[in-house]
Structures are given as structure tokens and as C-alpha cells.
C-alpha positions in Angstrom: 9.6 -23.7 -8.0 7.4 -21.0 -9.6 9.2 -18.4 -11.7 8.4 -14.8 -10.7 8.7 -12.0 -13.3 8.8 -8.4 -12.1 8.8 -5.0 -13.9 12.2 -3.5 -13.1 12.2 0.2 -13.2 15.9 0.2 -13.7 15.7 -1.7 -17.0 12.2 -0.6 -17.9 11.4 -4.2 -18.7 9.6 -7.2 -17.1 12.4 -9.5 -16.0 12.7 -13.0 -14.6 13.4 -12.6 -10.9 16.6 -14.3 -9.8 17.5 -13.6 -6.2 21.1 -13.3 -5.0 20.5 -16.2 -2.7 17.2 -18.2 -2.8 17.7 -19.1 0.9 17.8 -15.4 1.8 15.5 -13.3 -0.5 15.7 -9.6 0.6 13.2 -6.8 0.1 13.4 -3.2 1.2 10.5 -0.7 0.9 10.5 2.9 1.9 8.2 3.4 4.8 6.3 6.4 6.2 7.4 9.7 7.8 5.6 9.4 11.1 3.8 12.6 12.1 0.2 11.9 11.2 -2.3 9.3 10.1 -1.6 7.4 6.8 -3.9 8.6 4.0 -5.4 6.3 1.4 -2.6 6.8 -1.0 0.0 5.7 1.6 -1.9 2.4 1.8 -1.3 1.5 -1.8 2.4 0.6 -1.5 1.7 -1.2 1.7 -0.8 -3.5 0.0 1.3 -3.9 -3.1 4.4 -4.9 -1.3 2.5 -7.0 1.3 1.2 -9.0 -1.6 4.7 -9.4 -3.1 6.0 -10.4 0.4 3.3 -13.1 0.6 4.2 -14.3 -2.9 7.9 -14.5 -2.1 7.2 -16.4 1.1 5.0 -18.8 -0.8 7.6 -19.5 -3.5 10.8 -19.5 -1.4 9.5 -20.3 2.1 8.6 -18.0 5.0 11.9 -18.5 6.7 13.9 -17.5 3.6 12.4 -14.0 3.0 13.4 -10.8 4.8 11.2 -7.7 4.3 12.5 -4.4 5.7 10.3 -1.3 5.8 11.6 1.7 7.7 10.1 4.5 9.8 11.4 8.0 9.2 11.2 9.5 12.7 13.5 12.4 12.2 12.2 15.0 9.8 11.3 18.7 9.5 7.6 17.8 9.3 7.8 16.0 12.6 9.7 19.0 14.1 7.0 21.3 12.9 4.3 19.1 14.5 6.1 19.1 17.8 6.4 22.9 17.7 2.7 23.2 16.8 1.5 20.9 19.6 4.1 21.3 22.3 4.5 17.6 22.5 7.8 15.7 22.6 9.0 14.3 19.2 9.3 10.8 20.6 5.8 10.8 21.8 4.5 11.9 18.4 6.4 9.4 16.5 5.6 6.5 18.8 1.9 7.3 18.7 1.9 7.6 15.0 3.7 4.3 14.5 1.0 2.7 16.7 -1.7 4.2 14.5 0.1 3.0 11.4 0.3 -0.6 12.7 -3.4 -0.5 13.6 -4.6 1.0 10.3 -2.3 -1.2 8.0 -3.2 -4.3 10.1 -6.9 -3.5 9.4 -6.0 -3.8 5.7 -4.7 -7.3 6.2 -1.0 -6.3 5.9 1.5 -8.5 7.5 4.2 -6.9 9.6 7.6 -6.8 7.8 10.4 -8.8 9.1 12.1 -5.7 10.5 10.8 -2.1 10.9 13.8 0.1 11.8 13.4 3.6 13.1 15.8 6.0 11.5 16.9 7.5 14.9 18.1 4.0 16.0 20.7 4.0 13.1 22.3 7.4 13.3 25.7 5.8 13.9 25.5 3.8 10.7 24.5 6.9 8.8 27.4 8.9 10.1 29.8 6.0 9.2 28.5 5.9 5.7 28.8 9.7 5.3 32.3 9.7 6.7 33.2 7.1 4.1 31.8 9.1 1.3 33.7 12.2 2.4 36.9 10.2 2.6 36.5 8.8 -0.9 35.8 12.2 -2.4 32.1 11.6 -3.2 30.9 14.1 -0.5 32.2 17.3 0.9 31.6 19.5 3.9 30.3 23.1 3.5 29.1 25.5 6.2 28.1 22.7 8.6 26.5 20.6 5.9 27.8 17.5 4.2 26.7 17.2 0.6 26.9 14.4 -1.9 28.8 15.4 -5.1 26.5 14.3 -7.9 29.1 14.7 -10.6 31.3 12.1 -8.8 28.8 9.4 -9.8 28.7 8.8 -13.6 25.5 6.8 -13.6 23.4 9.5 -11.8 20.0 9.7 -13.4 19.9 6.1 -14.8 16.9 5.1 -12.7 14.7 8.1 -13.7 16.2 8.2 -17.2 17.2 11.9 -17.0 20.5 13.7 -17.4 21.7 15.9 -14.6 21.1 18.9 -16.9 17.5 17.9 -17.4 17.0 17.4 -13.7 18.3 20.8 -12.9 16.0 22.4 -15.5 12.9 20.4 -14.4 13.3 20.1 -10.6 12.9 22.5 -7.8 16.4 22.4 -6.3 17.4 24.1 -3.1 19.4 27.2 -3.9 22.4 27.3 -1.5 25.6 29.1 -2.0 27.6 26.3 -0.4 26.6 23.8 -3.1 29.2 23.0 -5.8 26.4 21.8 -8.1 22.7 22.6 -7.8 21.9 18.9 -7.8 24.2 18.0 -4.9 22.0 16.8 -2.0 22.3 16.9 1.8 23.7 14.0 3.7 24.0 15.9 7.0 22.7 19.2 8.2 23.2 21.3 11.3 20.6 21.4 14.1 19.9 24.4 16.3 19.0 24.0 20.0 15.3 23.4 19.3 15.9 20.7 16.8 16.9 17.0 17.3 20.6 16.5 16.8 23.5 14.2 17.3 27.2 15.0 17.6 29.3 14.3 14.5 32.6 15.2 12.9 30.8 18.0 11.2 29.1 19.4 14.3 25.8 18.8 16.0 23.2 17.9 13.4 20.9 15.4 11.9 20.9 13.2 8.7 19.3 14.1 5.4 16.4 12.0 4.3 18.1 10.0 1.5 21.0 8.6 3.6 18.6 7.0 6.0 17.4 4.2 3.7 20.9 3.6 2.3 22.4 3.1 5.7 19.6 0.9 7.1 19.4 -1.2 4.0 23.1 -1.8 4.2 23.1 -2.7 7.8 20.0 -5.0 7.6 20.3 -6.5 4.1 23.9 -6.0 3.0 25.6 -4.1 0.2 23.7 -6.2 -2.4 20.1 -7.3 -2.0 17.2 -8.2 -4.3 14.3 -5.8 -4.5 13.8 -2.1 -3.5 10.2 -0.9 -3.7 8.1 2.2 -3.2 5.8 4.6 -4.9 6.9 6.0 -8.2 6.9 9.5 -6.7 10.0 8.4 -4.8 11.9 7.5 -8.0 13.4 10.9 -8.2 15.1 12.2 -6.2 14.9 9.8 -3.3 15.7 6.5 -5.0 18.0 8.1 -7.5 20.0 9.5 -4.5 19.9 6.2 -2.7 21.5 4.5 -5.6 24.2 7.1 -6.0 25.4 7.3 -2.4 25.1 3.5 -1.9 27.0 2.6 -5.0 29.8 5.1 -4.1 29.9 4.0 -0.4 30.1 0.3 -1.4 31.6 0.1 -4.9 31.9 -3.7 -4.7 28.1 -4.1 -4.1 25.2 -3.7 -6.4 22.7 -2.2 -3.9 19.2 -3.3 -5.2 19.0 -5.4 -8.4 15.3 -4.9 -9.0 13.4 -1.7 -8.5 9.6 -2.0 -8.3 7.4 1.1 -8.2 3.7 1.4 -7.8 1.7 4.1 -9.5 -0.3 6.7 -7.6 -3.9 6.7 -6.3 -6.8 8.9 -7.5 -10.3 9.4 -6.1 -13.2 9.4 -8.6 -10.7 10.1 -11.4 -9.0 13.1 -9.7 -5.8 13.4 -7.7 -6.5 13.2 -4.0 -6.0 16.6 -2.4 -7.4 18.6 0.5 -8.3 21.5 -1.8 -10.6 19.2 -3.8 -12.2 17.8 -0.6 -11.4 14.3 -1.6 -8.6 13.7 0.8 -9.1 11.1 3.5 -7.0 8.8 5.7 -7.4 5.1 6.0 -8.8 5.6 9.5 -11.5 8.0 8.1 -12.7 5.1 5.9 -12.5 2.5 8.7 -14.5 4.8 11.0 -17.1 5.3 8.3 -17.7 1.5 8.5 -15.8 0.6 5.3 -14.0 -2.7 6.2 -10.3 -2.9 5.6 -10.8 -6.0 3.6 -13.0 -4.1 1.2 -10.3 -1.4 0.8 -7.7 -4.1 0.1 -9.8 -5.8 -2.6 -10.5 -2.5 -4.3 -6.8 -1.7 -4.5 -5.8 -5.2 -5.7 -8.2 -4.8 -8.6 -5.8 -2.6 -10.4 -2.3 -3.6 -11.5 0.3 -1.8 -9.3 2.0 -0.2 -12.3 -1.2 1.7 -13.3 -3.0 4.6 -11.5 -5.6 3.2 -9.1 -8.9 5.0 -9.0 -10.9 4.7 -5.8 -14.6 5.0 -6.5 -17.8 4.5 -4.5 -18.9 2.0 -7.2 -15.8 -0.1 -6.8 -16.2 -0.1 -3.0 -19.8 -1.3 -3.2 -18.9 -4.0 -5.7 -16.0 -5.2 -3.5 -18.2 -5.3 -0.4 -20.8 -7.3 -2.2 -18.2 -9.7 -3.6 -16.6 -10.3 -0.2 -20.0 -10.9 1.5 -20.7 -13.6 -1.1 -17.3 -15.2 -0.8 -17.4 -15.2 3.0 -20.8 -16.8 3.0 -19.6 -19.4 0.6 -16.4 -20.2 2.6 -18.0 -20.1 6.1 -17.0 -23.3 8.0 -14.9 -24.5 5.0 -11.3 -25.8 5.3 -8.9 -24.2 2.8 -7.5 -26.7 0.3 -4.9 -25.6 -2.2 -4.1 -22.3 -3.8 -5.3 -22.5 -7.4 -2.3 -22.8 -9.8 -4.0 -20.1 -12.0 -3.9 -17.7 -9.0 -0.3 -18.3 -8.3 0.5 -18.0 -12.0 -1.2 -14.6 -12.2 0.8 -13.3 -9.2 4.0 -14.6 -10.5 3.3 -12.7 -13.8 4.5 -9.3 -12.5 2.1 -9.4 -9.6 -1.0 -9.5 -11.7 -3.5 -9.0 -8.9 -6.4 -8.2 -11.2 -5.8 -11.5 -13.0 -5.6 -13.3 -9.6 -9.0 -11.8 -8.5 -10.6 -12.9 -11.8 -9.5 -16.4 -10.9 -11.1 -16.1 -7.5 -14.4 -15.2 -9.2 -14.0 -18.3 -11.4 -13.4 -20.5 -8.3 -16.5 -19.0 -6.7 -18.6 -19.6 -9.8 -17.4 -23.2 -10.0 -18.3 -23.8 -6.3 -14.7 -24.6 -5.2 -15.0 -23.1 -1.8 -11.9 -24.7 -0.4 -9.8 -23.5 -3.3 -11.4 -20.0 -3.1 -10.5 -19.7 0.5 -6.9 -20.9 0.2 -6.3 -18.6 -2.9 -8.0 -15.6 -1.3 -6.0 -16.0 1.9 -2.8 -15.8 -0.2 -4.0 -12.4 -1.3 -4.7 -11.3 2.2 -8.4 -11.8 1.9 -11.0 -13.9 3.7 -8.7 -14.4 6.7 -10.3 -14.8 10.2 -8.5 -11.7 11.4 -10.5 -9.5 9.0 -13.8 -11.2 9.5 -16.9 -10.1 11.5 -18.0 -7.2 9.3 -19.9 -9.2 6.7 -23.0 -10.3 8.5 -26.0 -8.2 7.6 -27.7 -6.9 10.7 -31.4 -7.0 9.8 -34.2 -6.5 12.4 -37.3 -8.6 12.6 -39.4 -5.5 11.7 -37.4 -5.0 8.5 -37.9 -8.6 7.5 -41.6 -8.4 8.2 -41.8 -5.2 6.1 -40.1 -6.9 3.2 -42.5 -9.8 3.4 -45.6 -7.5 3.5 -44.3 -5.6 0.4 -43.7 -8.9 -1.4 -47.2 -10.1 -0.5 -48.6 -6.7 -1.7 -46.8 -7.1 -5.0 -48.4 -10.6 -5.4 -51.8 -9.2 -4.6 -51.3 -6.3 -7.1 -50.4 -8.6 -9.9 -53.5 -10.7 -9.2 -55.6 -7.6 -9.2 -53.9 -6.6 -12.5 -52.6 -3.4 -10.9 -49.4 -3.8 -12.9 -48.2 -0.2 -12.2 -48.2 -0.8 -8.5 -46.7 -4.3 -8.9 -43.9 -2.9 -11.1 -43.2 0.0 -8.6 -42.9 -2.5 -5.8 -40.6 -4.7 -7.8 -38.3 -1.8 -8.7 -38.4 -0.4 -5.2 -37.5 -3.8 -3.6 -34.6 -4.2 -6.1 -33.4 -0.7 -5.3 -33.5 -1.5 -1.6 -31.4 -4.6 -2.1 -34.1 -7.3 -2.1 -33.8 -9.9 -4.8 -37.3 -11.2 -5.7 -37.8 -14.3 -7.8 -41.1 -15.6 -9.2 -41.2 -19.4 -9.3 -43.8 -22.0 -10.2 -44.3 -22.6 -6.5 -44.7 -18.9 -5.5 -42.4 -16.1 -4.8 -39.0 -16.3 -3.2 -36.9 -13.4 -1.9 -33.5 -12.8 -0.2 -31.6 -9.8 1.0 -28.5 -8.9 -1.0 -25.4 -7.3 0.5 -26.7 -4.0 -0.7 -29.9 -4.2 1.5 -30.9 -0.8 2.8 -34.2 -0.9 4.9 -34.5 2.9 4.8 -35.3 2.7 1.1 -38.3 0.6 1.8 -40.1 3.3 3.7 -41.3 5.0 0.5 -43.0 1.8 -0.7 -45.4 1.5 2.3 
């Protein structure tokens, strides 16, 4: 069995992964709040943990891995969207979940084993909150139930900060009913216009953090293997999850390994609407950028480093995938290359795994390339169909005329015209090769017939 090593945010070291039970490997990842389309940054953890899911299934067997990713479908942002549009909350969340499945599926992401909706586990959340109140780790105040941070001695261990540092550096809600500024909400009251459930503390709804703790416990137990998410969730969300879960189930260890992916940038800058570089996954798909291309670009950077989305990377990924798909057409996959598996087992080194795919392609091992790429969620038949260049007969005829004109110009020693045609054909994505038997040409994945017009 291959040995997997993962960077554990809790220890800040790359550790050997040893599951609680190799016959039941368990992974929990924080999912989206469903009120709008997923943006490109949201796609990064999906691709990262989909790749980890694939690796775990490869090493331990598909039937021995459980992957849970939740949907937060009760949230103030959802309430605001409902008030803004006049639509029912359930309609908004159901539609958004459908969009999410479509868009993430287009990126080659497998569906997790279970995808719980928060609203389906309110009872479990109330039970956990009641237990925390009963054990003295939470208290009721003015219709709210809050977790008492000072009751958990290890609070701040994940983020590496003291409570005093967190108070000084964080924007905390100023509320007179809090005993400590860092105490966080487990349950809050709902008015008539907000979704709510009856509870011992009055009609209300859960706080955000309790959702994941309750669902992880119900579906994976009080101790499981890996908890993942973006590093923007490390504090306060994951820190709070640990605190409430450890206090609710003192005999359990909650998650043993914490894996966090870094954030996404666009052309070296943080993605934001104010900079005009904010776009959803659907925006890119609708522009004609294949989901497989988006996936390859993201896999080219290690998950623990910031990932920079650039036009150049997209073009290179598209060209690479066209070549690989042409090479593996009508080929039966053989075996995943050991070097690819080794790279993935080494802290999910996807960049190293892709380098091995390039090696397999260079060596002409089409069967190994296909098998290894499919393990990374690439070159599968479900993502195919985009790679064929659609070239008209007129465009091909124009290329041939220009190539013939270049030959004639060289014979006439009109080297300026010959060089201009050579450079123009190359810029349009036409590869021209002079051979002893004449001139050969082919269209590359970057072929753009519009760029030929100026050469006529």
C-alpha cells in the first residue's frame, strides 16, 4: 500500500497519513453557502479535495473512503437574496445547488459520498448545543446561545494565536450579552421574516460554525481522519469547530489531519469585483474555456501555495490537453505510472504529477498517460468533445495558398515577404516545416484563422 504524506495545519508539518481505520477512511470538507454561482476561487478547494478523494480511493479502495461536503442553506446572505428577489429560500438554495453540481461537474469533480444540507440536520445541531450548555461550555443570553471560549484551554492552537491576539487582530461582534468578546454564536433568534426552528432557547436558527461540527459528528463520528477547506476558514470557522466539537465529545479527537489550500489570484492580483477581475466558473465555461482546462491550470500549482490564474497558463493548458487527447484517442488505459502516484502521495504534489504526464507523453506511452491523467480527473470521456479544432475548408485553402506564396517568394529571393509570411503563419498557429521533399504544415491548437487575413 502506498504511503501518503500530508501537510497538517495543526502540527505545521508534513506527516505520514495513518487513518483511524483503513477500511473506513473519512474526509470532511466545508462546502459552499448556496445563494449564487460559485466563483473561480470557490473551485480551487473543490479540485484540490477531489484529487485527494481520488488518491484515497486509489490507495484504500473506493468502498473504503467516505467524503462528506456540506451545503450551508441557512445563512443571512441567503435571507438577503430572498428579500431582494422575493423568491422562496428553498427555491434559491435548490437552484444554486443545481448550478454548483453542474459547474463543478464540468471541472471533472466527483460527487462526494454525502452532501448534507444544513437545514436537514437542525435537530443534531440543537442536541449538540444543549450538551454544550449542560456541560458549562456554552451559555444562553438574550435569546442567543454562545460558546464560552475561555472554557476550552486549547483555543487558538490551529491558527497559532492566543485569545488576546485574536481579540486585538479580529473584527469581533460587539454585543453586551457576551461574556468574552471572542465568544461565538451557536444559536440566534429569528424574527417572523427569517427562517427559524423551535428550540429550548426560543425560535431561532443555528450559527454557522455549529453546522459543520454537528454534521461531521453524525456522518463521520466523533473522530475522523481529514478535515479540509480553504485557509481563509482556518480562523475563526475551523478554530471554532475544533473548540465546540472537542468540548461536546471530550472522548473523541474530531479531525486528526487539517489540510488547507491557499487562495487564488488573477494575473497576480487578488480577485475582486472592484478590480474587474472577478468571475464565476460559469462565466469561463460560457466563454468557451473547457472545464478540463480550468482543472489542469489549477493542478499546476501546489495546493499550499497561492494559485495565479493567467491567460498564458490557460492557453498552455489548452494546447497541452489537445495534444494529450490526440495522442490518447482510441487508446485503452494501461496502468497509472508509479511516478505519478508517488508524486500525489507526497503531500498531493499535483505539479510533480503533471510533470510526469509530460514525460509519459514525450516517451509515447499513450496508455500510461491516459491511465495516469484519468486519476487526476483529466482526459476522461465525460470532459471530452471540446478539443477538436473546427476548421473550414476555406481556412485550410487559405493556409495552403499562403504557404505556396511563401515558397514562391523564397524562390524569387523576396526574403522580406517570405519572412513576413513565415512569422504571420506562426502567429496564426500554423506550424510550417521545410523538408528535403518540400514544405509541410499543420494547424496547432492555437490556430486562429482571423490572424491570416492580414497576410493576404
